[in-house]
N, C-alpha and C positions, 0 to 999 in steps of 0.2 A: 410473502415469506416463500422460500423454497422448498418444495415436500421432497423430500428423499426419501426411496424405497432402494430395495435390494433386488436385483434380477439380471438375467444374463443382458447382455449389452452386445450389437455386432460390433464388428471388428471395423465395418466403415460404413459411412453414410452412401446412399443411392447416387446422391447428385450434387459432390461438394462444391461450394463456390470459391471456398478458397483452403487451402491446407498447408500445414505446416509441420516442424518435428513431431508435436504431440497433438496437434490438433487440425479436425476437419469441420467446417461450417459452411450454414445455408441460412438464410433467413429462417428465425425461429428454432432452430435446431444446431446443436453444437456436441461434438464428440471429442473428448479430452483422453488421452492414453497415455498414462505415466506409468512406464516399467516398474515392477516390482510395489507398484501402489496399487491401480487400478484403472478399468476404464468406465467412463462417467458420458452418459447422454444428456443434455440439459436441454428442456423444451420449454419454449414460450415464457422463461422465466419463473415459473410455475413448480416446473416438476424435474428432478434429476434421480437420474437410475444410474446404480452404479452395481459392479461386478468386480468386488475386489480381486487383487491377487493372490494367488497362493500365498505368497510370500509376507503378505500387509500383515501389520497390526493394527488394532483397533485405534491406536495413535496416529497412523501413517493415514488410516482413511480419515479418522477425524481431522487431520491436517490439511487433507485434500479438499474436503468437502468444505469447510471453514475458509479457505485458501481461493483458489483459482476454480474452483465448481461454484462458488458465491459468487464470485467476480465476474463469471460468466451470468450467471443469473440476474446481477445488475444489468449487462448491457443489453439481454433480451428483453428487460423491462424499462430500456431507456433510461438510466443511471449510469452516467460514467463517473469515472473514478480517477484520482490520481493515483500514482504508485507512491504511496509516502507514509511516513508515519506521519501522526500530527497531534497537538496538544493545543487548548485554552489558554490564550494569555492576556490578561485582562478584559476577557470577557469576549475576545477575537479568536478564530483557529488561525494557526499555522501551521501551512504543510510543512514536511522535510522530504526533500527530493535528494536523491542520489544512487549511483551505481551502487551493485552488492557489495557489502563490506564498507561503504561510505561512513557508517555510523549513526544513521537513520533513527534505528530504534534506542540506542545508547545514547543519544543527544537528546531523544524524547523521554528516555527513562529520567536523565539527569535535570531537564527542566521540571518532570512529573515531583521528583523528590526536591524542588522547588516551590513546590507548591501550585504547579499548572496542570490542571485534570486532562487525562489522555482520551484523545477523539479515535485515534486509528494507529494500527501498526504498520500492516503492508500496503494498505489501499485505502485511499478517503474519498468516500465518495462527496459529491458536491452538486448541488440543485439549485435552481432558481427558487425565490420563496417571495413573490413578490417583485418587490424591486432590489431584491439583496440575493447574492450567492450565498448559501448555508451550505457549512460541512457538516454531515453527519456524524454521530459518534458511532463506532459499530465494534469497540473493543475496548476492554479493560487492562488486556494483558497485552505485555511486549517481552519478545522474544530477545535473550542476550546470550551471548559468549562468555566464555568464563572469564575472560580478560575484563570486561565491561564489569561484570559481576564483582569483580574484583576490585577496581577502580571507585564503582559507586557504594562500597561497603556493604554491599547484601551478602546473605547469608545464603551459600548455596544449597543448602538443605530445604529452604522455604521455596526455590523455584519447582516448577512443574515439570516434567519431560515433555519435548517437543514431539519429538520422533525415537525409537530405539537407536542408538548407537550415534544419536547427532548430541554433540558436547552444549549447543544451545539449551537455555531454561526459560521458562515462562515465569513474568512475574505479573502481580497485579497491583494495580496503582489506582487511584482514585479517578474516578471517568467524569466524561461532560455527554449529555446526549446530542446536543448540536450547538453552534455558533456562526455568525457569520464570518466568512471569508477572508483575513487581514493581509496575508502575508504568504508568498511561495517562496521558498529558500533551498536553494542547490546546495548541496554540503560537496565540495572538489578539495580532494586530498591532495596535497604537493608536498615536496621535500622540501627540507629547510623553510620554511614557511614562519615561522615562528608564532605570534600571537594571531588568533584567527583574524581573515581580512574580507570584509565586507563589500559587494560592488552592487549598486543597483543595475537591474537592466528592464529597459525600456522599449518601446515600438517592436517591430515585428521578432528581434532577439527574446523577446519575453514569451511571444505567443510560441515561437519554435520551442523555447525549453520548456513551456507547458504541453506541448503537443508530443514531444518525445517521450514524456513520463507519464502518458495514460496509461491504465492498468488495462491489461488484456489487448492491447492497440493492434496486434495482427489479426484480430475477429472484427474490426470496425468496417472493413470494406464487406467480407462476406456477410455480415450481417445488416449493412444497407443503413449503416452509420456514420458515414464519412459527412454528408452534410450538417447533421446535428452536431457532430465532433467538432467540425469546424467552427460553428456557432458557439460552443461551448467554451473552446479554448480562445476564444476572439474575446469572449466575454469575460472570462477569469484574468487576462493579461490586461485589461481594461479597467477592472475593478479592484481587484490585488496588487499589492506590492510586491515586485520578484526580486530576489538578491541570486546573487552568486556569494557563497560563503566560502573562503579557502580557509580550509585547516591544515596543520602539521601532520602528516601521516605517521611521523615516529614520535610526536609529542602526546603524552597519555595525560589530558588535561581535559576532560569533559566539562567540569565546570566552568573553563573559560569560554567554550565554546557555546553553552548554555547561557551565559551571559552575555556573552555577543547576539547570540538570537532575541535574547529578551530585549536587548539593547535598540534591535531594528524597530522593535514597535512599541515599544513603550516610552 
């Protein structure tokens, strides 16, 4: 469990092994600096010290800590995660991957409304448990844009604010604690696709697909996790079914996409 405290945070690490637009990292330490939200130092997966920006609201800080900061804590504790929303279908976990605005959360919500409990929204921890790969449940809320809220028939008034000024809202769904990982489904939006079209991915292509959708991937090298990440990716690609699912970017039909996902694993 990550202990979160508020205190002053340095602007730089003394000796970062790697850095990017919003991060600096070295073994055991990571500094995240998000403009207008705050600066956080995460240490050994145990403690996060946050210095909120003057402009930041309580919702901004909660969003930051519950998302990127928590994911860094997982990495430092040796837990790798897919950048995915996820549900449980027939007792098995199904991870939904894709670029921003691909519809991961919306499809997960459509699946939840069909009776499939939720495991995660933005990141899904996957760990070895004996001879199985198990996806851990970390969220019972999904963040949805107004168009998805409308299509799913949800009441806008019952959703919680994500961040001030952001049209997305959070909705609570039945949740699961954990489930063996059954499938990884990459949602790809296409023009004039028509009905959703699935394609099985295998071999090295499935490993690359998983590797490119790892949560907080830029920190893997600085935190010394490249070897562990390679083993993790290889095991997921071997143990789970990996698919690309092409969906029409202009067709508002979350029900058919959810049905297609269920059809891949049932």
